[in-house]
N, C-alpha and C positions, 0 to 999 in steps of 0.2 A: 252835704257835698257841694251844693251850689254856693252856699254862703261862704264857706271857708276854702273853696277851690281845692278840695282834697284830691290827691293823686289816686287814680283808679287802676294803675298798671299792675299792682301786686296785691294778691288776695291770699289769705291764710284761712284754712278750715280745720276745725277739730270738734270733738264731742267730749262733754263731761257728764257726769251723773250727780244727782243729789238725792239723798235718801230721806224717807219720811217715816215717822213713827205711826203706828196704827195698822189696822187690817186692810182698809181700802179695798174690800172685796168687790165693790160695785164699780170701781174705777177702771176705765179703759186705758189709762196712762200709767198708773202706778203698778209696776210689776217687778218681780225678782229678775235680776240680770247681773251682768258683770259690773261690780262696784269699784269705781275709782276712789271711793272714800274708805275702802277696806271695811265695808259693812255688808257682807253677804247675807247677814241675818235680817236685813231690812229691805223693804220694797223701795223702789226708786223711780224717778223719771230721768230721761236723758235730755240734754240741751245741745243742739248743734249751733256753732257760732262761726260766722265768717267775718274776718277783720281785714282792714286795709293794712298797708305796709307799716304804718305807725302804730298798729295795735288798736286803731279806732274801730269799734263795732260797726259793721255794715248791715248785717242781717242775722237773724236767729230763727230757730224753729224748735218747738217742743216735740220731743219724740217719746214713744213708748219706752218704758224702762228696760225692756229686754231687746231693744233694737241693736243689731250688730253694726259696728262702725263701717264695715266694708260695704254694707248695703245702701249707704246714704250719699256718697259723693256725687254720683251722676244726677240724682234728683235735686240735690242742693245746688249744683252748678247750673242746672236748667232754670231753677228759680232765681238765682242770682243774675243770670244773663237776661232773664225777662225783666227783672227789677231795673237793670241798667240799660235796657234797650234804647231808651230815649236819649241816653248820654252819648250814643254812637261809639262806645268804648269797645274796640275790637281787638286790642292787644293785651288783654288780661292774661296774667300768668298766675296759676294757682299752685300753692304749696300745701302739702299735707304730709302726715306721717305714713309709715310703711303699712300700718294696720289697715289703711284704706286703699292701698295700692294693689288691687287685684289686677290680673291680666285683662279681665273684661273691662274694668274701669279705664285702664291706661289706653287700651285700644279704642274705647269709646271717645276719649279725649282726642286722640289722633284723628279719628274719622270726622269729628266735629270741629277740627282746627282749634282746639283748645290747648293753649300752652300750659305746661305743667312741669313741676320739679318735685320728685318724691323719692325717698329711699324705698327699697323693696326688700322683701325676704327672698333670699337666693335659693332657687331650686338647683337641681344637679347641673343643668346646662349652664346656668348663670354662674354657679360656684366654680365650675371648671374654667370659665373665662377669667374670673377673679384670681384663681390660684395660678393661672398661667402668667400673670404679671410678675416679672422679676423684681425682687426687693431693691436691687440696684437702680432699676428704672424709676420706681416709686420715690426712693430717697433722693433722686436727682431732680425731682419736681416739687419743691416746697411751695406751699400756698401762703398768701399774705395774711389770711384770717388768723387772729389770735383771740382766744376766749378771754373774757375780762379777768378771770381768776388766774391767768397764766402769770407765773412769777418772772421767769427770765424771758423777756421779749425778744432776745437775740436768738433763741433756739426755736426753730419752727415747730409748731404743734400739729400741723396737718400737711399731708402730701397728697397729690392726686394726679392721675393720668387718665386720658381718654381712651375709650375703646368703642368701636361700632358694635351695635348689638341688635339683633332681630328678635323681637318679641312675637311669639306665635301662640295662638290659642284658638281651638275650635274652628280650624280652617281659615282663620284670619291672622294677619301678621302686620307688623309695623317696624320700620327701620328707625331705631332710637340711638341717642347718644348716652353711653354709659360712662359715668365718672367713678373710677375706683379710688376710694379714699383710704388713706392710712392715717389713723389718729394715734398720736403718741400716748395720750391719756387713756384712750380705750385699750390700747395694746397692753398697758400696765395693768389695767383692771382685768382684762381677759386672762392674762398670765396668772394674776393672783387668784382669780376664781377657779381656774383650772387646777392650780396647785392645791387649793383648799379641797376641791372635790376629789382629787387624786389621794390626798392624805386620808380623807374620810373613808374612801373605798379600800385603800391598802390596810388601814387600821382594822377595818371590819374583816377583811380576808385573813389577816394575821390572827385575829381572835378565833375565827372559824378553824383555822389550821391548828391553833393551840388546843382546841377541844376535839380534834379529829379522832375517831375511833373510841370515843368515850360516850356512854349513855346514848342519847338520841343521835349523836353524831357518828355512831357506828353504822347507821343506815344511809345508804347511797341517796335514796330519794329525799330524805329529810335534809341532808347536807346540801344537795343540789338546790333545794328550795331556798335554803338560807343564803346561798350564793346569789341566787336570782333576786332575793329581797335586798341584798347589799348593793346589787347593780341597778335595781329599779329606780328610775328617776335621777340617776347620777349621770350627767352628761359626759363624764370622763371614763365611763365604762368601756368605750371602744378603744381606749388607749392601753388597756390592760388585758393581756392574753391569759385566760384562766382555763385550767384543765383539772378535771376530777376523774381519777381512774381507780380501778380495783373493785373487789367485791365487798359486801357488808362486813365491817370489822377489820378490813384490810385496805382502807381508802388512802389514797395519796392525792393531796391537793398541791398544785403548782400554779404560780402566777408570776408574771413579769411584765415590766413596761415594754410596750412595742415602740422601739426607737424611731422607726420610720413614720408611724402614725403620730408620734409625739412631735417630731420635727415638722410634719405637715400642719399639725394644729398650731404650733408656735408661729409658723409662717403666716397663718391667717389672723393672728392677733392684731387687733386694731383696724382691720380692713372691713369696709362695708360699701355696698353699691348705691349710687344715686342715678336714677333714670330720668331723662328729660327729652323733650322734643324741641328744646330751645337751642338750636345749633349756633345761634349768634352769641351765646354767652360764654365767657371764659370759665375755666375751672374754679378760679377764686370767687367769681361772682355767683356761680351756682352754689358753692358751699356757703357763702355769706347769706344768700337768700334763704337757704334751707335752715341755717342757724337762727334766723329771725323768727322761725316758727315758735320759739320759746316765748315770744311776746303774747301769743294767745293763751299759753299756759299761765302766764302772769295775770292775764285778765280773768281767767277762771279762778285764780287764787283770790283776787279782789272780789269777784262776784260771790264767792262762797266763804268769804272771810267772816270772822265772828261779829255778830251784831247783838247789841244789848237791847233786845226786844222781848216781849212776852211771847210764849209759844202760841202758834196759830193752828186752829183745827179747821181744815178746809174740806168740806164735805163733797163739793162738786168739782168735776174736772175743769169747768169754766173758771172757777176761782183759782185753781192751780195754775192755769195758763195766765190768769190775771196777775198772780203773784210774780211769775217769771217776767211778765211785761214790765212791772214796776221795777224789778231788780235790773232789768236791761236798760231802762231809761236812766236809772241812777248810774249804771256803769258807763253809759254814753256820756253823761255830764262829767263824770269823773275823768274819763279819757280826754274829753274836749278841753277841760281845764289844763290837763297835763300837756296836751298838744300845743295849746296857745302859749303856755309858759315856755316851752322849748323852742317854739318859733321865735320867741322874744329873747332867745339865748339864756334862758334860766333853766338850768339842768336840774329840775326838781320833779319828784314823783307826785302823782295825784295825792297820795297820802300826806306827803310833806306840805303840799299846798293847803290841804284841809286843816292840818295841825297848826299851820301858821295863823289861821283865823279862829281856831277852836276857842280861844279865851275871849274873843270879841263879843261883848254882851250889850245889847240895847235895852234900856230900862224905860218903862212907861209909868209915870207917876200920876195918880188920879187924886184930886183934892176934893174935900167935902162940898165945895161950892160947884162941883161939876166940871171944873176946869182940869186940864191935864197937861203934862209936860213930858216931852220925849228927851231923853239924854243919850247922846251918842258919844262914846269914849273916843279919845283922840287915836288915830291910827298910828301904829308903830312904824318905824322906818321901813321894815321889811314888808309890812302890809301895804303901805302907800306905794312902795316900789313895785310890788306885784300887781296891784290894781292898775297902775299906770302902764306897766309893761304889757299887760293883757288887754289894755284899753277898755277897762270897766269903770263906771262912775263910782263915786263915793257911796257908802251905804245910805246916806241921807236921801239920795236921789232915787233909790230903787226899793228900799225896804218899806213895806206897808204892813202893819199889824191891825187886825180887827178885833 
């Protein structure tokens, strides 16, 4: 931070998991937990990572494998503030995902003058505020942010309006700024998902209706159980009114779409809330800063990317922590290279930088008389350009092999 004068005004925090093969019965770190690797059959440990605005790793912590995301933000922020105490940085703004945004945590931020931006899961009260925003008002407030994948840059992808919101929990409250976002891409996905779930539910109900009053479906209790099974886990079940009447052998099943509920669900398509206590930021700035959260996801992808190494069997927790430390040092160097290249107006990823030098090979020749000769290949144009741009010396000045 000191050497490269890195900005400390924006921080991003997230957690990932990494799974391990083996029993690890004696480990205090390796436990079964929510697997982000889609490996619920394997034990894991969690890694919490805080990055700066450019995705540069600032701090990390190794967490027990069954640690819940929502239990970590306050402890992490206290540790980060202690780490940065001597920098006198008082205007830090933290960004994280909604899985960490409990009411207790957001109120704690406010009490401790900690600036934050976070999406939240809407409860009934918050959902009512979101639903009360007219579509016409939202569509009248386009935001400048455009995702990189957006095809037609002339069509806004996001809209947003402000509302004041009082967050209350356990006798405490805080007056916050609520940004109601309308995402065109999310609206399309929400509508598609709802249609898929509706079709699945209606198809199953039609099948039950086709077997009504035959064999097991002559019994009211059995038929009702099958209806409940069709509804279970289907988020579209509230949109279909279902009725089962009659005695055994004379059952009548009716179902229809509830137009009012369907219209209300369609109005919610693409909407989500972002809460902040940063009253000085515009809606476009809040959205842009939140979207930068994907940088930390990309760092996790690099951290957990495929490595061509032999499997390691780590018996002790100390060695598990040591392995994470080595990986984090490697990630830091990777990110610093990328940062320096972009500061020099070279828009290259860390992976592209490493690939540019992957074929560079230094050869040491040893002769029978004991003499030796180092051979350094000539730098390619792109290699020479990158070394000059990043202000690094030629390999001959730095490379030492023993």
